[in-house]
C-alpha positions in Angstrom: 0.8 -22.6 3.0 2.1 -19.8 5.1 1.4 -16.2 4.0 4.7 -14.8 5.4 6.7 -17.6 3.8 5.0 -17.0 0.4 5.7 -13.3 0.5 9.4 -13.6 1.4 10.4 -16.7 -0.6 7.9 -17.0 -3.5 10.4 -15.4 -6.0 13.3 -17.3 -4.5 15.3 -14.0 -4.1 19.0 -13.8 -3.4 19.2 -13.5 0.4 21.6 -10.6 -0.1 19.2 -8.6 -2.3 17.7 -5.5 -0.8 14.0 -6.1 0.1 13.3 -2.9 2.0 14.7 0.6 2.1 13.5 3.2 4.6 14.4 6.7 3.4 14.4 10.2 4.9 13.4 13.6 3.7 16.3 14.0 1.3 16.0 10.5 0.0 18.9 9.4 2.2 18.7 5.7 3.2 17.9 5.3 6.9 17.5 1.5 7.0 18.3 -1.3 4.6 16.9 -4.8 4.9 17.9 -7.7 2.7 15.6 -10.6 2.1 17.9 -12.7 4.3 17.6 -10.1 7.1 13.8 -10.1 6.8 13.5 -13.9 6.9 15.7 -14.1 10.0 14.0 -11.3 11.8 10.5 -12.5 11.0 11.3 -16.0 12.2 12.8 -14.5 15.3 9.6 -12.6 16.1 7.6 -15.8 15.4 9.7 -17.8 17.8 9.6 -15.0 20.4 5.8 -14.7 20.3 5.5 -18.5 20.9 8.0 -18.3 23.8 5.9 -15.5 25.3 3.0 -18.0 25.6 0.9 -17.3 22.5 -0.8 -20.3 20.9 -1.5 -20.9 17.2 -4.5 -18.9 16.1 -4.2 -16.3 19.0 -4.8 -12.8 17.9 -2.1 -10.1 18.5 -3.2 -6.5 18.5 -0.5 -4.3 16.9 -0.2 -0.7 18.2 3.0 0.5 16.4 3.5 3.7 14.5 5.3 4.3 11.3 8.3 2.0 11.9 9.9 -1.0 10.3 8.9 -2.8 13.5 5.3 -2.9 12.2 6.0 -5.3 9.2 8.4 -7.4 11.3 5.6 -7.9 13.9 2.9 -8.4 11.3 4.7 -10.9 9.2 6.4 -12.5 12.3 3.0 -13.2 13.9 1.8 -14.8 10.6 5.0 -16.8 10.3 4.4 -18.3 13.7 0.8 -19.2 13.0 -0.7 -16.3 15.1 -3.2 -13.8 13.8 -2.0 -10.1 13.8 -4.6 -7.4 14.1 -3.0 -4.3 12.4 -4.4 -1.0 13.5 -3.8 2.7 12.5 -1.7 4.7 14.8 -4.4 7.4 14.5 -6.9 5.5 16.5 -7.8 6.9 19.9 -7.7 4.8 23.2 -11.5 4.3 23.0 -11.4 3.1 19.4 -8.5 0.8 20.2 -10.3 -0.6 23.2 -13.3 -1.5 21.1 -11.1 -3.4 18.6 -9.3 -5.1 21.5 -12.6 -6.3 23.0 -14.1 -7.4 19.7 -11.0 -9.3 18.4 -10.3 -11.1 21.7 -6.6 -10.5 21.2 -4.3 -12.3 23.6 -1.7 -9.6 23.7 -1.0 -6.0 22.7 2.3 -5.3 21.1 3.1 -1.5 21.2 5.9 0.9 20.7 5.3 3.1 23.8 4.1 6.0 21.7 0.8 4.9 20.1 -2.4 5.4 22.0 -3.5 2.4 24.1 -6.7 1.3 25.8 -6.8 2.7 29.3 -7.4 -0.7 30.8 -6.7 -4.2 29.6 -6.8 -7.8 30.9 -4.3 -9.0 28.3 -0.5 -8.4 28.5 1.2 -5.4 27.0 4.4 -6.1 25.2 6.2 -2.7 24.9 9.4 -1.5 23.3 11.6 -3.7 25.5 9.6 -6.8 24.6 9.8 -5.9 20.9 13.6 -5.7 21.1 13.6 -9.2 22.9 11.4 -10.7 20.2 13.7 -9.5 17.5 16.7 -11.1 19.3 15.0 -14.5 19.7 16.6 -17.5 18.0 14.9 -17.9 14.7 12.4 -20.7 14.4 10.6 -22.1 11.3 7.5 -21.0 9.4 4.4 -22.6 10.9 2.8 -25.3 8.7 -0.5 -23.5 8.4 -3.2 -24.4 5.9 -4.3 -22.2 3.0 -7.7 -21.6 4.7 -6.3 -21.0 8.2 -6.7 -17.5 9.6 -3.7 -15.3 8.8 -4.7 -11.7 9.8 -7.7 -9.7 11.0 -8.3 -6.1 9.9 -11.0 -3.7 11.0 -13.1 -1.6 8.7 -16.1 0.6 9.2 -19.4 -1.2 9.0 -22.8 0.1 7.9 -23.9 0.0 11.5 -21.2 2.5 12.4 -19.3 -0.1 14.4 -15.9 -1.2 13.0 -16.0 -4.9 12.1 -13.2 -7.4 11.7 -12.4 -8.8 8.3 -10.7 -12.2 8.6 -8.3 -13.3 5.8 -6.7 -16.6 5.2 -3.1 -17.5 4.3 -4.2 -18.0 0.7 -4.9 -14.2 0.5 -1.3 -13.5 -0.4 -1.1 -15.8 -3.5 -4.5 -14.7 -4.5 -3.1 -11.2 -5.1 -1.2 -12.6 -8.1 -3.6 -11.1 -10.7 -2.5 -7.6 -9.6 1.2 -8.3 -10.5 0.7 -7.7 -14.2 -2.9 -6.6 -14.2 -2.1 -3.5 -12.2 1.6 -3.1 -11.4 3.4 -4.6 -14.3 6.0 -5.6 -11.7 9.2 -7.6 -12.0 12.1 -8.4 -9.6 14.0 -5.4 -11.1 11.5 -2.9 -9.8 11.8 -0.5 -6.9 8.3 0.4 -5.6 7.9 3.5 -3.4 4.7 3.6 -1.4 3.6 6.9 0.1 1.6 5.3 3.0 2.7 4.5 6.5 3.8 1.0 7.4 0.6 0.4 9.5 -1.8 1.1 6.6 -3.2 -2.0 5.0 -2.7 -0.4 1.5 1.0 -0.3 2.4 1.1 -3.8 3.8 -0.4 -5.2 0.6 0.7 -3.1 -2.3 3.8 -1.7 -0.7 5.3 -4.9 0.9 3.5 -8.2 0.2 3.4 -7.8 -3.6 6.9 -6.4 -4.2 8.5 -9.0 -2.0 6.5 -11.8 -3.5 8.0 -10.8 -6.9 11.5 -10.3 -5.5 11.3 -6.5 -6.0 12.5 -3.8 -3.6 10.1 -1.9 -1.4 10.8 1.7 -0.5 9.0 3.4 2.4 9.4 7.0 3.3 9.9 8.3 6.8 9.9 12.0 7.0 7.8 15.2 6.7 4.6 14.6 4.7 4.6 18.0 2.8 3.4 17.3 -0.8 6.4 19.1 -2.3 8.9 16.5 -1.0 7.5 13.7 -3.1 9.1 14.6 -6.5 12.5 14.8 -4.8 11.9 11.4 -3.0 10.8 9.6 -6.1 13.9 10.9 -7.9 16.4 10.3 -5.2 15.3 6.7 -4.5 15.3 5.7 -8.2 11.7 4.4 -7.7 10.4 2.7 -10.9 6.8 2.5 -9.4 5.1 4.9 -7.1 1.8 4.1 -5.2 -0.4 6.6 -3.4 -4.0 7.7 -3.1 -5.5 10.1 -5.7 -5.6 13.1 -3.2 -1.8 12.9 -2.8 -1.2 12.9 -6.6 -3.4 16.0 -6.7 -1.4 17.7 -4.0 1.9 16.8 -5.7 0.7 18.5 -8.8 -0.4 21.6 -6.9 2.6 22.1 -4.7 5.5 20.2 -6.3 7.7 21.0 -9.2 6.7 18.4 -11.7 7.6 18.0 -15.4 8.3 15.2 -17.9 12.0 15.5 -16.8 11.1 14.7 -13.2 11.9 11.3 -11.6 13.6 9.8 -14.7 13.5 6.2 -13.4 9.7 6.2 -12.8 7.8 4.0 -15.3 4.3 4.8 -14.0 2.2 5.6 -11.0 -0.3 3.4 -9.1 -3.4 4.7 -7.3 -6.2 3.2 -5.2 -8.2 3.9 -2.0 -10.6 6.4 -3.6 -11.9 7.2 -7.1 -9.4 8.8 -9.6 -11.1 11.7 -11.2 -10.6 12.0 -15.0 -9.3 15.5 -14.8 -6.6 14.5 -12.2 -5.5 11.6 -14.5 -5.2 14.0 -17.5 -3.3 16.6 -15.4 -0.9 14.0 -14.1 -0.2 12.5 -17.5 0.2 15.9 -19.1 2.5 17.3 -16.4 4.7 14.2 -16.0 4.3 12.3 -19.2 3.7 9.1 -17.2 0.7 6.8 -17.0 -1.3 6.5 -13.8 -3.0 3.2 -13.3 -6.0 2.9 -11.0 -7.3 -0.1 -9.0 -10.6 -0.6 -7.2 -10.8 -2.9 -4.2 -11.8 -3.2 -0.5 -10.7 -4.7 2.7 -12.7 -7.8 2.1 -10.8 -8.8 -1.1 -8.1 -6.1 -1.9 -8.1 -4.9 -5.5 -9.8 -6.8 -8.3 -10.5 -4.1 -11.0 -7.7 -2.2 -12.5 -6.0 -0.6 -15.5 -2.3 -1.4 -16.1 0.3 -1.9 -18.7 -1.9 -4.6 -20.3 -5.2 -2.7 -19.9 -5.3 0.7 -21.4 -6.7 3.5 -19.3 -10.2 4.9 -19.8 -10.1 8.1 -17.8 -12.8 8.0 -15.1 -13.0 4.2 -15.1 -11.0 2.0 -12.6 -10.5 -0.5 -15.4 -11.5 -4.1 -16.0 -11.6 -7.2 -13.8 -8.0 -8.5 -13.4 -7.3 -11.8 -15.2 -8.9 -14.7 -13.5 -11.1 -12.5 -11.2 -14.7 -13.5 -10.9 -16.4 -10.1 -10.8 -19.9 -9.2 -12.0 -22.6 -6.5 -11.8 -25.9 -7.8 -10.4 -29.2 -6.2 -10.8 -30.2 -4.3 -7.7 -33.5 -6.3 -7.6 -33.3 -9.8 -8.9 -36.3 -10.6 -11.1 -35.1 -13.9 -12.5 -32.2 -12.2 -14.4 -29.3 -11.8 -11.9 -26.9 -9.9 -14.1 -27.2 -6.3 -15.2 -27.2 -5.6 -18.9 -24.3 -3.6 -20.4 -24.7 0.1 -19.4 -27.2 -0.8 -16.6 -26.1 0.3 -13.1 -26.1 -2.5 -10.6 -24.4 -4.0 -7.6 -20.7 -4.8 -7.9 -20.1 -8.4 -6.8 -17.3 -11.0 -6.4 -17.9 -14.7 -6.6 -17.5 -16.7 -3.4 -14.9 -18.9 -5.1 -12.5 -16.0 -5.5 -9.4 -17.1 -3.4 -8.7 -13.5 -2.2 -12.1 -13.1 -0.6 -12.2 -12.9 3.2 -13.0 -15.9 5.3 -15.8 -13.8 6.8 -16.6 -11.0 9.3 -15.1 -11.8 12.7 -17.8 -13.3 15.0 -20.5 -12.0 12.8 -21.9 -15.0 10.9 -25.2 -13.2 10.2 -23.5 -10.2 8.6 -21.3 -12.5 6.6 -24.3 -14.4 5.3 -26.2 -11.1 4.6 -23.3 -9.9 2.4 -24.0 -12.7 -0.1 -26.6 -13.1 -2.8 -26.4 -16.7 -3.6 -22.8 -17.3 -4.7 -22.0 -13.6 -5.0 -20.4 -11.4 -2.4 -21.9 -7.9 -2.6 -19.2 -5.3 -2.3 -21.5 -2.4 -1.4 -20.4 -0.5 -4.5 -22.6 0.3 -7.5 -21.2 0.2 -11.0 -22.0 -0.3 -14.7 -20.0 -2.0 -17.4 -19.6 -0.5 -20.9 -19.4 -2.2 -24.2 -15.6 -2.6 -24.0 -15.8 -4.4 -20.6 -14.7 -1.4 -18.5 -16.4 -0.9 -15.2 -17.6 2.6 -14.1 -18.0 3.3 -10.4 -21.4 4.7 -9.5 -20.9 5.2 -5.7 -21.7 3.3 -2.6 -24.9 1.3 -2.3 -24.8 2.1 1.5 -23.9 5.2 3.3 -20.2 4.5 3.9 -18.0 7.5 3.2 -14.6 7.5 1.6 -12.2 9.8 3.5 -8.8 10.0 1.6 -8.8 6.2 1.1 -10.3 5.2 4.5 -13.9 3.9 4.7 -15.9 5.7 7.4 -19.4 5.0 8.6 -21.4 8.2 9.2 -23.2 6.5 12.2 -19.9 6.2 14.0 -19.1 9.9 13.6 -22.7 10.9 14.5 -22.7 9.0 17.7 -19.6 10.9 18.9 -20.9 14.3 17.9 -24.4 13.7 19.3 -22.8 13.1 22.8 -21.9 16.8 22.9 -24.6 18.7 24.8 -24.7 21.4 22.2 -26.1 19.0 19.7 -29.8 18.3 19.3 -29.5 16.4 16.1 -26.7 15.7 13.7 -26.1 13.9 10.4 -22.8 13.3 8.7 -22.0 12.7 5.0 -19.3 13.3 2.5 -19.9 16.4 0.5 -18.2 16.9 -2.9 -15.7 19.7 -2.9 -13.7 21.3 -5.7 -10.9 19.3 -7.4 -12.8 16.0 -7.2 -12.4 15.3 -3.5 -15.1 14.9 -0.8 -15.1 16.2 2.7 -16.7 14.6 5.7 -19.3 17.3 6.7 -21.4 17.4 9.8 -24.9 19.0 9.6 -25.8 20.1 13.1 -29.2 21.1 14.6 -27.9 22.9 17.8 -29.9 23.1 21.0 -29.0 26.8 21.2 -28.1 28.3 17.8 -26.8 31.5 19.3 -24.5 29.7 21.6 -23.2 27.0 19.3 -19.4 26.7 19.4 -18.0 24.8 16.4 -14.5 24.7 17.9 -15.8 23.1 21.0 -17.6 20.4 19.0 -14.5 19.8 16.9 -12.4 19.4 20.0 -14.9 16.9 21.3 -14.6 14.9 18.1 -10.8 15.1 18.3 -10.8 13.3 21.6 -13.0 10.5 20.4 -12.2 9.9 16.7 -9.1 9.3 14.5 -8.2 12.3 12.5 -9.4 10.9 9.2 -12.9 10.3 10.7 -13.4 13.8 12.0 -15.6 16.3 10.0 -13.6 18.8 8.0 -16.6 21.1 7.8 -19.7 21.8 9.9 -23.0 23.5 8.9 -25.7 24.6 11.3 -29.2 23.8 10.0 -32.7 24.2 11.4 -33.7 20.7 10.7 -32.4 17.6 8.9 -34.1 16.4 5.6 -35.9 13.1 6.2 -37.9 10.6 4.4 -41.6 10.1 5.3 -40.4 7.2 7.5 -38.0 9.5 9.4 -34.7 8.4 7.9 -32.2 11.1 7.2 -31.8 11.8 3.4 -28.0 12.0 3.2 -28.1 12.5 -0.5 -30.0 15.7 0.0 -27.3 16.9 2.3 -24.6 16.4 -0.3 -26.2 19.2 -2.4 -25.6 21.8 0.3 -23.8 25.0 -0.7 -20.3 25.1 0.8 -20.7 28.9 1.4 -22.5 28.1 4.7 -19.9 25.7 6.0 -18.0 26.4 9.2 -14.3 25.3 9.4 -13.1 24.6 13.0 -10.1 26.3 14.3 
């Protein structure tokens, strides 16, 4: 099995059917790719990477911004039996260098605009090389096995160091429970995804799944002002729209929305962070459309959801998708592994789930520690009600959710602590109005009178991707700690926002 072949040929689409549209600010079409175009270009990239000296299984670090080159390189590498390492264009040179080192990538493919490591011992393939790859004579899909490595993505770890999540070729077909369990998708659909090409949410929900069903994917390339989205949804004739909850909230706040808006849209899809019940009600009241939520993670993608076949319970992400092996385990096993209905516990996925990762890259001990017997512990806490719906109870560890990205507080703290102004610092996500959370830094300064929040924010900007940076700062005399000296982050989340400092 080859993941790229599955996505592009599973539905046996007409080669002349439109697979991808890239649209601009007015909904005008900037690029059109048919399924035939995609297959030819993907196989050209696959052949070109092989001719460049890559061997099956070699990792390829992708440093490409919001461009259709990103999926061509991603699927092209997979088609050739190589292992792409997709990365966000927001990463800094230091963050990129850390991923390059850990992944052991054999080459960096870049667009000439995305930040790169300052030094590298592997070849850089820039814009000219990308053009040559796309002009290569198309080859054939590599005959990879279902359990062979297909792609490697990096996510924040509890240690504060991003870790690689390695997925197999079987991961694409394992997404099938989402097709009707979340999307309700068919070949006639036109799915508009609000994310950038280089976001894994877009690669999966925006490209893999529509293409595997013979549907058309639409990706927007233009200003990100929230008031543009109603116009884009209408102009493109999108029947499905996928975004994070915070964007739906901004659309309602800044856009002109009514039941008459975007007449072709059947319903919205959301994932990446919890959907607040009040946001769901506001969206449905203002638009007259359903909004279906899914819960997942980098290690497995989505596995809980509501959808056309599973009615929404506002505040719940839904039920396990058909065929998914999900459960809630007791936090401390005492001979009874599974939590009783209504009892909060650890959300877990069975190791036989075909969508589950192969493991954490070069971290066998962390991979083993993530399991309790046959169950992979997601790090989320949840409870199940009498109707089988799951209710999210937060993280079991300290990972924060920043607008759909998972961020480890330790990673942010290490950067802030390097500023000489800082004596101590703790970072956590603090609830804000409208159901969102803001990454907030609590700083014990060396000199309270001379503390400069703008200087600290500028320091963070040079070291961290934008989504990882604190959005608020608060000066404190000391950090709350347990008797053993560990920072009590939950106590920090109760801080009053009146004392927060906003940089800039």
